[in-house]
Each structure stands twice: as structure tokens, then as C-alpha cells.
Rosetta silent file (secondary structure, phi, psi, omega in degrees, C-alpha in Angstrom):
SEQUENCE: MTEPTAMTIRHMIIEDYPLVYGLWTRCSGFTMKDINDCKNAIKAFLERNPDTCFAAEDDDGRIIGAILAGHDGRRSRIYHTAVDPDVRGRGISSILVGRVVEALRAIGLPRVAVGVPADNDAGNDFWERQGFAVRDDLVYRELPL
SCORE:     score description
SCORE:     0.000 S_00000001
   1 L     0.000  140.097  179.724  191.333   98.056  106.965 S_00000001
   2 L   -87.624 -170.883 -177.669  189.028   95.321  105.610 S_00000001
   3 L   -61.776  152.391  177.767  187.769   94.942  102.053 S_00000001
   4 L   -68.445  155.255  177.059  186.284   98.050  100.375 S_00000001
   5 L  -107.553  132.633  168.556  182.544   98.429  100.338 S_00000001
   6 L   -66.948  123.410 -176.625  180.770   99.226   97.045 S_00000001
   7 E  -157.263  170.464  178.831  178.941  102.499   97.628 S_00000001
   8 E  -126.768  132.887  171.903  177.834  105.754   96.322 S_00000001
   9 E  -100.522  132.416 -179.840  178.390  109.074   98.155 S_00000001
  10 E  -148.643  170.867  178.698  175.727  111.630   97.516 S_00000001
  11 E   -64.891  139.375  177.385  174.105  114.667   99.117 S_00000001
  12 L   -76.289  140.520  169.666  171.842  113.788  102.023 S_00000001
  13 L  -124.548  165.402 -177.725  168.171  114.707  101.577 S_00000001
  14 H   -56.377  -32.990 -177.478  165.315  114.783  104.050 S_00000001
  15 H   -67.418  -15.065  176.167  163.842  111.591  102.671 S_00000001
  16 H   -78.511   -8.399 -173.051  166.948  109.846  104.026 S_00000001
  17 H   -50.176  -49.592 -178.820  166.027  110.790  107.556 S_00000001
  18 H   -59.696  -36.055  176.847  164.499  107.475  108.693 S_00000001
  19 H   -72.880  -36.288  179.055  167.471  105.542  107.484 S_00000001
  20 H   -68.397  -44.353 -177.209  169.970  108.010  108.818 S_00000001
  21 H   -60.020  -43.622 -179.462  168.188  108.153  112.189 S_00000001
  22 H   -64.205  -37.415  171.895  168.311  104.278  112.267 S_00000001
  23 H   -55.543  -55.951  174.875  172.003  104.467  111.551 S_00000001
  24 H   -44.446  -43.977 -174.623  172.525  106.906  114.393 S_00000001
  25 H   -76.628  -17.306  177.322  170.736  104.590  116.802 S_00000001
  26 H   -87.092   -7.887  179.723  172.902  101.618  115.770 S_00000001
  27 L   -93.617  109.658 -179.064  176.082  103.514  116.655 S_00000001
  28 L   -63.754  140.919  178.226  177.067  103.042  120.292 S_00000001
  29 L    80.293    0.404  177.549  178.092  106.191  122.001 S_00000001
  30 L   -82.329  128.210 -175.290  176.316  108.397  119.451 S_00000001
  31 L  -107.917  137.747  178.252  174.445  111.123  121.224 S_00000001
  32 L  -130.047  153.466  172.908  171.345  112.826  119.939 S_00000001
  33 L  -123.624  130.936 -178.125  169.053  115.513  121.280 S_00000001
  34 H   -45.793  -50.673 -175.278  165.373  115.433  120.475 S_00000001
  35 H   -65.676  -31.470 -177.025  165.319  119.164  119.674 S_00000001
  36 H   -93.096  -22.470 -170.905  168.322  119.100  117.443 S_00000001
  37 H  -117.843   12.466  173.820  168.000  115.670  115.726 S_00000001
  38 L   -77.044  167.137 -174.300  164.225  115.398  115.083 S_00000001
  39 H   -58.943  -40.840 -179.735  163.108  115.264  111.534 S_00000001
  40 H   -64.214  -40.920  178.751  162.026  118.980  111.459 S_00000001
  41 H   -71.535  -33.544  170.655  165.341  120.124  112.776 S_00000001
  42 H   -67.997  -37.580  178.181  167.321  118.017  110.288 S_00000001
  43 H   -60.118  -46.509  175.858  165.110  119.242  107.477 S_00000001
  44 H   -61.218  -39.965  179.627  165.881  122.817  108.383 S_00000001
  45 H   -61.897  -49.148  178.531  169.549  122.034  108.679 S_00000001
  46 H   -63.891  -36.127  174.743  169.658  120.382  105.196 S_00000001
  47 H   -60.672  -40.676  175.214  167.792  123.341  103.668 S_00000001
  48 H   -71.878  -28.480 -170.090  170.483  125.674  105.097 S_00000001
  49 L  -134.184   55.394 -168.731  173.327  123.338  104.188 S_00000001
  50 L   -71.309  -20.826 -176.504  172.273  121.342  101.075 S_00000001
  51 L  -102.107    3.546 -176.984  175.899  121.006   99.810 S_00000001
  52 L  -123.666   13.522  176.850  177.737  119.972  102.935 S_00000001
  53 L  -126.080  130.847 -171.536  175.782  116.944  104.175 S_00000001
  54 E  -128.569  152.006  176.433  176.420  113.541  102.658 S_00000001
  55 E  -124.033  143.388  172.289  175.126  109.956  102.783 S_00000001
  56 E  -111.303  125.767 -173.697  177.038  106.787  101.839 S_00000001
  57 E  -120.893  134.302 -179.796  174.760  104.293  100.250 S_00000001
  58 E   -87.131 -179.595 -178.496  175.595  100.666   99.467 S_00000001
  59 L   -59.361  -21.974  175.941  174.451   98.806   96.370 S_00000001
  60 L   -89.514    7.565  178.188  171.267   97.735   98.123 S_00000001
  61 L    79.265   13.363  177.864  170.188  101.273   98.814 S_00000001
  62 L   -90.536  128.126  175.786  171.090  100.972  102.541 S_00000001
  63 E   -72.962  117.978 -176.341  172.534  104.042  104.192 S_00000001
  64 E  -107.868  -10.756 -177.965  175.883  102.862  105.644 S_00000001
  65 E  -160.537  149.655  175.167  177.327  106.232  106.532 S_00000001
  66 E  -152.851  152.586  175.465  176.322  109.823  106.972 S_00000001
  67 E  -142.540  136.821  177.796  177.852  113.213  107.868 S_00000001
  68 E  -115.109  127.888  177.788  176.153  116.526  108.724 S_00000001
  69 E  -142.234  146.127 -179.467  178.221  119.630  108.272 S_00000001
  70 E  -152.362  176.772 -178.692  177.190  123.272  107.981 S_00000001
  71 E  -154.083  165.749  176.418  178.432  126.815  108.035 S_00000001
  72 L  -110.877   10.559 -173.287  177.341  130.363  108.626 S_00000001
  73 L    92.469  -14.406 -176.993  179.382  131.841  105.789 S_00000001
  74 L  -125.859  -40.385 -177.306  182.333  132.474  108.147 S_00000001
  75 L  -130.590  149.304  177.058  182.790  129.324  110.249 S_00000001
  76 E  -128.959  156.272 -173.995  182.036  125.756  109.573 S_00000001
  77 E  -152.537  141.740  170.613  181.473  122.708  111.744 S_00000001
  78 E   -89.795  125.299 -176.792  180.956  119.005  111.455 S_00000001
  79 E  -102.138  -51.780 -179.359  178.082  117.846  113.695 S_00000001
  80 E  -127.162  126.495  166.105  177.364  114.053  113.053 S_00000001
  81 E  -124.887  126.201  179.669  179.488  111.496  111.543 S_00000001
  82 E  -144.401  144.497  171.935  178.335  107.943  111.598 S_00000001
  83 E  -129.258  135.126  178.457  179.196  104.669  109.897 S_00000001
  84 L   -53.132  130.132 -177.164  177.310  101.433  110.327 S_00000001
  85 H   -57.425  -27.135  179.345  179.176   99.224  112.752 S_00000001
  86 H   -65.586  -23.386 -176.454  178.986   96.318  110.253 S_00000001
  87 H  -123.382   22.155  177.900  181.138   98.128  107.710 S_00000001
  88 L   -71.170  162.163  179.621  183.543  100.125  109.828 S_00000001
  89 L    85.625   11.068 -174.552  187.212   99.948  109.087 S_00000001
  90 L  -114.266    6.921  177.562  186.754  100.364  105.303 S_00000001
  91 L    82.189   14.620 -175.523  187.496  104.081  105.095 S_00000001
  92 H   -64.697  -47.961 -175.910  183.843  105.209  104.698 S_00000001
  93 H   -63.279  -41.058  179.007  184.158  107.893  107.417 S_00000001
  94 H   -62.440  -38.623  177.513  187.308  109.216  105.958 S_00000001
  95 H   -62.288  -48.517 -179.765  185.685  109.446  102.473 S_00000001
  96 H   -61.631  -43.095 -179.902  182.721  111.330  103.986 S_00000001
  97 H   -64.605  -43.020  176.403  185.032  113.796  105.834 S_00000001
  98 H   -52.211  -43.782  179.282  186.974  114.257  102.638 S_00000001
  99 H   -66.306  -39.769  178.874  183.732  115.200  100.798 S_00000001
 100 H   -64.759  -45.420 -178.985  182.796  117.679  103.480 S_00000001
 101 H   -60.869  -45.447  178.457  186.265  119.263  103.360 S_00000001
 102 H   -59.142  -43.783 -177.003  186.096  119.565   99.565 S_00000001
 103 H   -65.671  -41.575 -178.958  182.583  121.150   99.795 S_00000001
 104 H   -73.687  -32.228  171.046  183.554  123.667  102.421 S_00000001
 105 H   -60.590  -46.079 -177.788  186.819  124.636  100.431 S_00000001
 106 H   -59.573  -37.407  178.310  184.664  125.155   97.403 S_00000001
 107 H   -68.107  -27.021  179.297  182.516  127.566   99.413 S_00000001
 108 L    97.518   24.769  175.950  185.724  129.365  100.436 S_00000001
 109 L   -84.057  138.883 -176.040  185.689  128.593  104.151 S_00000001
 110 L   -81.025  -21.917  179.267  189.115  128.571  105.843 S_00000001
 111 L  -158.056  169.719  175.282  188.634  125.900  108.387 S_00000001
 112 E  -142.048  142.261 -177.817  186.220  123.429  109.926 S_00000001
 113 E  -113.707  157.178  173.006  185.702  122.352  113.525 S_00000001
 114 E  -142.120  142.818  174.740  184.344  119.284  115.159 S_00000001
 115 L  -106.536  132.057 -179.232  183.417  118.628  118.798 S_00000001
 116 L  -132.871  134.284 -178.966  184.175  115.309  120.236 S_00000001
 117 L   -60.555  135.013 -179.271  183.515  114.212  123.886 S_00000001
 118 L   -52.619  -28.216 -175.875  186.804  114.012  125.763 S_00000001
 119 L   -93.889   14.668 -178.296  186.177  110.424  126.825 S_00000001
 120 L   -99.174   78.820 -174.810  185.464  109.245  123.267 S_00000001
 121 H   -59.308  -43.376 -177.938  188.920  107.770  122.644 S_00000001
 122 H   -65.166  -43.541 -179.387  188.070  106.122  119.301 S_00000001
 123 H   -61.606  -43.275  174.487  186.480  109.277  118.044 S_00000001
 124 H   -60.846  -42.378  177.978  189.337  111.446  119.131 S_00000001
 125 H   -59.647  -47.185 -177.720  191.857  109.047  117.512 S_00000001
 126 H   -55.629  -55.091 -170.771  189.782  109.145  114.224 S_00000001
 127 H   -67.447  -29.872  172.580  189.677  112.944  114.102 S_00000001
 128 H   -64.981  -42.508  179.413  193.427  113.245  114.855 S_00000001
 129 H   -66.197  -20.635 -177.475  194.172  110.826  112.010 S_00000001
 130 L   -86.795   -4.622  176.101  192.051  113.088  109.790 S_00000001
 131 L    97.597    5.009  177.329  194.349  116.037  110.654 S_00000001
 132 L   -79.719  123.956 -175.051  192.115  117.833  113.156 S_00000001
 133 L   -95.903  147.354  174.841  194.133  119.401  115.966 S_00000001
 134 L   -74.066  130.441  174.075  193.097  119.903  119.521 S_00000001
 135 L   -97.801  129.036  177.788  192.656  123.519  120.518 S_00000001
 136 L  -110.468   10.254  179.889  193.633  124.414  124.009 S_00000001
 137 L   -98.993    4.337  179.141  192.964  128.095  123.671 S_00000001
 138 L  -126.763  152.364  171.420  189.140  127.839  123.910 S_00000001
 139 L  -121.124  123.348 -178.276  186.641  126.724  126.455 S_00000001
 140 L   -83.646  124.835 -177.882  183.474  125.543  124.734 S_00000001
 141 L  -128.731  152.711  172.301  180.331  126.961  126.383 S_00000001
 142 L  -149.204  158.213 -177.452  176.740  126.860  125.641 S_00000001
 143 L  -124.770  111.894  176.793  173.492  128.314  126.951 S_00000001
 144 L   -60.338  134.372  176.408  170.355  126.192  126.703 S_00000001
 145 L  -108.431    0.000    0.000  167.476  128.200  125.234 S_00000001
């Protein structure tokens, strides 16, 4: 791990969208879908999940990390976690995950899930280090609407 970065962790707001979207585009391998990740979709997500989405901001006001997590009252999920490539290796993503876990525990949710592409070795290594176990009793399926 390299030197720590001076930063503030705060709840994400829709006004952060241009900076967060820019962050997402700087992260190689980060996948977005227009329908799910456009400003209106993120605005609706933040309105439903105001306490479980966070931004890491450096002293210059630059968003250097962000995490989107949400729940339906019964189950919770982390959707997007990103840290600026220029400041990786400083524990920012672990701090963001910790804030999400705290927020979800405070709501009373028993667990949180995250989906990671099978071929994303760095991502899978990260989530394993965070304590997330692979489930082999499920097959993830989706139906495009």
C-alpha cells in the first residue's frame, strides 16, 4: 500500500454524477449500461438509497472513489465500486466498502452481495480480501425488459 490520501467520505448526491461518471470511464474494465447508469437512473437509485451510496473526495474536491449500494428492505447489493487509477493501493475501496457495510448493518440487513465478472481477477481478489465468499449454490440469471 502506498501513502494515504487525504480525503473525505460522504454520501453521494446526484450533483456528483458528472464527476462519478468521469471516474467510471477512467477505470479500465468498468462496465456500464446506458439504461442503468444514465443520470436519471442514478438519480432514482440515489433517491431510493440515500444512505448507502458514498463518494470519496480529495482535498481539491475531486471525486477519487465511489460506491453504489442499495437494498429492497430484505436483500442488499453493491453495484459499482470504483477508485481513480491514480490513487489505487491506498485503501480507498476498502474504506468505501466498510462504510457501505456499516450503513447496511444499521438498517438491519443480514448480508450484502456483489457481482463480479468471472474473468476479473483483480476484482475477485479484492472482494475475497474484503471477506466476500463465492456462492456456488446459485446461478445468476436475468431477463432483459
